[in-house]
N, C-alpha and C positions, 0 to 999 in steps of 0.2 A: 188581237187583231181578225177580224171574220175573211175569210180564202177567200183570195180575190178568183175568178176565172177567167181562162180565157181560152180562142186558138193559136195553133199555132201550123203553120204550113210550109210547104216546100211545093214548085213547080220543077217536075223533073219530065223532059220527055215531051212536050206539052200535057201532060198530067198533071194538075193538083190533086195535094195533098195533103188531107187538115186531121189535125185529135186536139181532141179540148182537154187543157192542161189549169192545173192549179201556178199561176203565173208564179206565187214567189218560188215553189220547190222547181217550176220550170228553169229558172235564172237561178236558179240554186244549182243544177245541171249541168247549164249551158256553162256557169264559169267554172266546174268539174270536180264541184264537192261531193263526196260521196250519196247520194241520194236514189234510193231507190225509184226505177221508172214507174215503176206500179203504184208508185206513190202520187205521180204527176201525173196518170194519164186520171180523166175524170169519168170517161169511157173505155171499154176495151174494143176500139174499133177504130182503123182507116177510115176516114171517108173524101170522099172526092167533093163532097158540099155537105156539110154539117149543117147546114140550117133544114134542108129538107130530107136529112135519113140517108142521101145515096152513100154505100159504100165503098169504097178502092177494089177492086179483082182482082185479088193472088195474083196474076198472072202476071198486071199491070205495075205490081209492088216489086214480082220477081225477075221483070225487068228496070226496074227503075231502084232496086235498092239491094238486090243480088237475092233476097228472103222475104220470103211473104209470114215471116213471124213479126208480130204484133208489138212485141217489145222491143225488137230490134227497129224496126221500121220506126216507129218510136222516139227510139233513141234518138234515132239518124235526125228525124225531124226537129227536135229542141236544139241538137246541138250544129245542127250545118241551116235552118230554115230559117222562119220571119217568126217573131212571136210577138203577137200582138199586145202592145201598152195602151190601155186604160186612158183616159183621159185622166182622174182623179191619180192615175201612179205615176202618169210625165207631170202632172204640175207638183207633186209630192219630190219627186227627183228635182223637180226647178228648187221649190225652197228647199232641198237643203244643200244643191249646188253654192245656193246664192248666200245662204247663212256660210258657209267655208270660207267663200270668196271676202264678205265682209269679216269674219275672224281673222282670216289672213291678213287684211288690209288696218286693221286695227292694231294687231302686232306688229306690221312691218314699216306702216308708211305712216311719214307724217307730214305736218305743213308743214310746207318749203322755207316758208318767211320768218315763221318763228320756231321751229324742229319740235312741236309739241305733236303731240298724237291724234288721231282722230276720236271721234265717238264711233258708235255701233251706229246711234240715230244720222249722223252727219254722214257715215259714208251709203247710209241706204235710202237716204234724199236724195243724194248726185247719183248714184247708181237708176233712179228713176226718172229725174230729170235728165240726165244723160239717152235714155233712152237703150239701155247697152241689154244687148240679148246677150246673156249666160247660158254656156251651152254644159250640157252634162262628159261637158271633157276632163280631162287632171288641169288642177289650178294653173300647174308648170305650164300649157300649154296653151292659158289666156288669158292669164295675169298682164304680159306686156301689152296685152291690146286693149282690154280692159282700163289697164293704168294711163293708158294713153288717152281717154276717151272722155277719163274722167278728170283730166286736166283741163277741158274746156267747162268744168262744175268747181272745182278746188285747187289749190296750189299744192297740191300732191307729189310727195315724191317716196321712192320704194329705198331703203338701207337696203346696200348691195356691198359686193367683197368683190374683189379682183383678186383671180386666178391664173397663177401660172399653171399650165399641165401638160405633161410630155407623152405622149399614147405610142406604143410597141406599133411596131404597121404591120401587123399581123390582125389586131387588134381595129386597123383605123377608121376601113367600109362600116363596121357594125356599130361607130362610137358616134362616129360624124351627126345625127340626126340629132342626138342628145345634145349632144354640143352647139351643135351652130346655130340655136337661137339667142345661145347667151355669148356668143361669141364676137371680141372683139378685134383679134389680129391670130394671123397664123403664119407658122413658120412645119415646112417643109424639110427634116434633114437628111443626110446624105443616104441614110442608113434605112430611110423607108418611113423614120418617125415622123410624128409629126405634135408642134409643142404650138398650143394655145392659149391664147390670154384671153379670159370670160369674167362677163360681171355677171355677179350673180345674185339676185333678191336673198337677203341671210334666212332667213324662211323656209327657202327650199336647199339650202345651203348640204343638208345632211338627205334629203330624201338624191337630189345629185348624185354626190357620193356611193347612194347606196345603188346606185342606177350605175354609175360609171366601173364601181369594183364587181357588181356582175356579170357585166359584158366583158371587161379587160382580167378579171379573175384577179384583182388585186392589183393586177403588176403597169396599171400607171402611175406616175408620179406626180404629184401635185404638191406646189408653195403658195401663199399668199402675197399678194405684192403688196408691198408699200406705197 
């Protein structure tokens, strides 16, 4: 695939700073991957307006970034600024996310009347008919709203599993956002621990446990509720 070029920019103290970058490498660097900033930059300059070639003054960079070193400033812009995403890239991300949603529903959803799975084509058609806006967010954060919207088109239901989870008091604050979207019931115990009943799609269970164990360092206790 040919390299895609774009701008990364940031505004500090009412001053604009722009750099020309390789889109894919810039996004990798932003995610924390080991990428050399020199390979990201398409021009070893910091601009105030790249279209007319206006370059940023060293004094302005010192004030905004504490350094006038081009590579250091460029790294900050990529990590903290706004990377412009071309339309073809946004469309590609949208298509990939839609494919992930369709695949998830084919594997985890069934016809509520017959308990038979849906075909990819039937899911795709229903998504189009329901005019559902699929965002580039994790599947677990949007699958519930997507499923509810699809119910206006298809008699769809998702296989779920009910779990009882006890979270030590020290971790409840950090884990609450994770469990809240699946929570059916909660009980705060006398020692400050939190016991919740959640109902989670089977296809998200392993990912959920990975996140839960990462937050609680494996100290949360869970069991299936029959």
